[in-house]
C-alpha positions in Angstrom: 6.4 20.2 -7.0 5.5 17.7 -9.4 4.1 19.0 -12.7 3.8 16.1 -15.0 0.4 14.6 -13.7 -2.6 16.9 -13.7 -5.9 16.5 -12.8 -7.7 15.1 -10.6 -5.2 12.9 -8.0 -6.9 10.1 -5.2 -5.4 9.8 -2.3 -6.6 6.4 -2.3 -5.0 3.0 -1.7 -6.9 1.6 -4.7 -8.4 -1.2 -2.4 -11.9 -1.3 -2.1 -12.6 -1.1 1.6 -16.5 -1.2 3.3 -17.7 1.4 5.5 -17.5 -1.3 8.4 -14.1 -2.0 8.0 -13.1 2.1 8.3 -15.5 2.4 11.0 -14.3 -0.7 13.1 -10.8 0.1 12.4 -11.6 3.7 13.4 -12.7 2.6 16.7 -10.0 0.1 17.4 -7.3 2.6 16.8 -8.5 5.0 19.1 -9.5 2.8 21.7 -12.7 3.2 21.9 -15.0 1.0 23.7 -17.6 0.9 21.4 -19.9 -1.9 20.0 -21.5 -1.7 16.8 -25.0 -3.0 16.6 -25.3 -3.8 12.7 -28.7 -3.7 11.1 -30.3 -1.7 14.2 -31.4 0.8 10.7 -32.6 -0.5 7.2 -29.7 0.1 4.6 -30.4 3.4 2.6 -30.8 2.9 -1.0 -28.1 5.7 -1.4 -25.5 3.8 1.2 -22.3 2.6 -0.4 -21.1 -1.0 0.6 -17.8 0.1 0.1 -15.5 3.1 -1.0 -12.3 3.0 -3.3 -10.2 5.8 -5.9 -8.2 4.4 -8.5 -4.6 5.3 -7.3 -2.9 5.2 -10.9 -1.9 8.9 -11.2 -0.5 8.8 -7.0 1.8 5.6 -7.8 3.1 7.2 -11.1 3.7 10.4 -8.6 4.8 8.4 -5.8 7.5 6.0 -8.7 8.9 9.4 -10.0 9.6 10.9 -7.0 11.5 7.6 -6.0 13.3 8.0 -9.3 14.5 11.2 -9.0 15.4 10.9 -5.2 17.2 7.5 -6.2 19.1 9.1 -9.5 20.2 11.8 -6.3 21.4 9.0 -3.8 18.8 9.7 -1.8 16.4 7.7 -1.4 13.5 8.6 0.9 12.2 6.1 3.7 8.9 5.0 3.6 6.3 2.5 5.2 4.4 2.0 2.0 4.6 -0.3 -0.3 4.4 0.4 -3.8 2.0 -2.2 -6.0 
C-alpha cells in the first residue's frame, strides 16, 4: 500500500478521448455489429466533447512502485508505457 500520494487519484491515461472514440472502441472490442448514427439527435448543452483526467499522481505512484521493485531486483512485468 502506498502512502506518499494522497487525495483524489485519477485512474486515467491523461490523454483526451472523445465519446465517439470510447463508444466505437467498446463496440469494436466486443464484436458488436452496431452502426452508430451520428447527428440523429441534437447535442445537448451539457454534453462533453471528450473526457480526460490528470494522471500526474497515478504516474508518480507507478514510478515509485517500479523503483521499489527494481531496488529489490523484482521488476514487475507491464504492458503499460510510462510517459
